[in-house]
N, C-alpha and C positions, 0 to 999 in steps of 0.2 A: 225820579220825576222828569218828564220830558221838558226840555228847554230849547225852544226854537231861537229866541232872542229878538223877536219882533212882535207885531200885533197878533200873529197867529197864536201866541201863548194864551191869550185871553179867549180868542175866538174858538180855539180847539178844546177848551177846557171841558165842555159837556161830553165830548167824545173821549177825551183822555181819562176822565173820571168814570166813564161807563164800564159796565161789566165786559162788553165785547173787547175793549182795548186791553183789559187785564188778562183776558184769555189769549190774545195775541202775544202779549209780553211773556207769558209763561211758555207758550209754544216756541217763541224765538230763543228764549234762554236755552232750551234743550237743543234746538236746531243749531245754533251757533257753537254750542259746546261739542256736539256730536258729528257735525258735518261742515263742509265748506259752503257758506251762504254769501250771496251777493245782494246788494252792495255791502261794503264794510259797515259795521254797526253804526259808526259815527256819521255815515252818509245817507242813512235810510230816509231822513226827512229833508234832504237838500233842496227839494222843490220849494218847500216852505221857507227855508233859510234864505234862498236867493230871491224869492218873490213874496214880499209881505202881502197880506190880505188886501190892504188898502191900495196897493200898487198894481193889483191884477188887472190887466187890460184884456188878455186873451188866455184861454186854457186849451192846451193840446192834451188829449187823453190817450195814453198808451195802455197796454195790457199788463205786462209784468216785466221786470228788469231783464236785461241780457244775462245769460247764464254761463258765459265763458269767462275765464280769468282776465281780470284787468279792465273789463268793459264797463260794467254798471257803476254809476256814482250818484244815483238818486234823482236823476232827471230823465224823463222818458225820451227815448230815441237817441240820447246823447251818450257818447263814450269818452273816456279820458284821453288826454293828449297823447299822441303817438300810437294809438290803437287803430288798427285797420277798420275802415268804415263797414258796418254791417249792411246787408243788402237793402233793408228798408230805408236806412238813412241815405244810401246812395240814390235811391229813387226820390226821396224828399228833395235832395239837392238838384236832381234833374228837373223836377217841377219848379223849384225856385229859379233856376236858370232860365227855363222857358217862360215862367210867369213874370218875374221882375228883373231878369237879366243879371243876376248875381251868381258868380262862380265861387263856390266855397271850397274848392280844392279838396284836400284830403284831411282837413281838420274836422274832427267829429264832436268837439266839445261845444255844447250849446248854451254855455253859461251866459253869453252875451245876450241871448234872447231872454233868459230868465231875469237878468238884471234890468231889462227894459219893461218887464211886466207880463211876460208869457209864462204862466204856470205850467210846467212840464210834469204832469201828474200821471203816474201809472195807477191802474185800478188795484193792482197788487204791488206792494212796495218791497218785497223780498223774494228771493228764489234760491233753491238749492243748486249747486254747481251742476251743470250739464242736464238739468231736468226742468224744462219749461213748464210753467204753471204749477210747479210743485207746492207752492204756498197759496194757491188760489182759494183754498177752502179753509184757511186758518182764521178768517175773520176780517181780512183786509178789505174785501168787497164792501162789507157793511160800513167800515170806517171811511173809505174813500167816497162811497155814496153819501155819507154824512157830510163830507167836505164839499161835495158838489151842491148839496142842499144849502149849506151855509153860504156858498158863493151866490147861489140863486136868490137868497134872501136880500142880498145887497141891492140897493136902489141904483147905484152907479152901474151903468150897463157894461157887460162883459161879452166878448165874442168867444163862443165855445166851438172849437174845431174838432169834429168827430170823424175819425177815419176807421172804417170797418164796422162789422156787426156788433162787436162788444162795446165799442164806444157809442155807437148810435143807439144802443139799447138804453143809454142813460138819458135820452131826450126827455123822458117823463119826469125827471128830477129837476128840469130847468124851466123856470118861469119865462116863457117866450114873450110875455107882454112887456118885459123889461130888458131881456137879453137877446142876443143874436146867435143863431146856429148856422155853421157852415159844415156840410157833411159830404162824404164821398166814400168810395172804396178805400181799403187800407193800402198803404204804400208797399206792402210786401210784394216780392216778385210774383207771388201766386195770384195777386188780385189787382196790382197797380194798373194794368191795362184795361180793367173793367170799370174805369171811371175816376181813378185817382189822377192819372196823367191828363192834363188839360182842365182840371177842376179849378185852378187858379185860387187856391185858398189864401195865398200870401197877399196878393193884391186886393182880394175881396176883404180880408181882415183890415188892411190899411185904409181902404175906401170907407169902411164902417167907422173906424177910429177917427178919420178926418171929418166925417159927417157929424161926429159927436164932439168935435173940437179938441180931440186928443192927439198927441204926437204919434205918428205911425211908427211901426216897428222897423228897425233896420235889420233885415234878415241875413246880414253878413255874420259870420262866426269869427 
């Protein structure tokens, strides 16, 4: 039985009890037994552990976990302490420095954001070592779409930060009469110059939060 340890336990119950999640569980049992899979099994749901449902102020949507040793720990775009910054995270930091003047150096662990209410959610929550998107069709997409719908049902407004085509495709799941969407190109080196750089998502998010009477996010890590 999945145990998050906060209000997500009750909120996620319809998804956890559903047939799709049982299919994911069976798939993962075989994968973790027969291959190297990231993140470690006890870190798959870290996004929910660090950011309770009632505490979510903003959501950053990623695609799937980093697939090299020691990187992924259940928060999108984040890597464990001491791990070299991946290219997309380097570009995120460049935009943070340009946008809000914060230099995050070489520390890539984003738990400080998560603890402030930024849900760092990947569309797919696991991956086989060295094979990007290898778990994309095991049922995670339906599960995380369900999570986005549950967040969208909340009356308390949330800022959804959507980078790249995969994330932007989730717009139809979000009730924009209640919630806010900030979107741009993905921070990957392949696309960052096509609209991610200069998009100012960090100051825009904080402007919205301040307008709602909420504490802004400190984007330092």
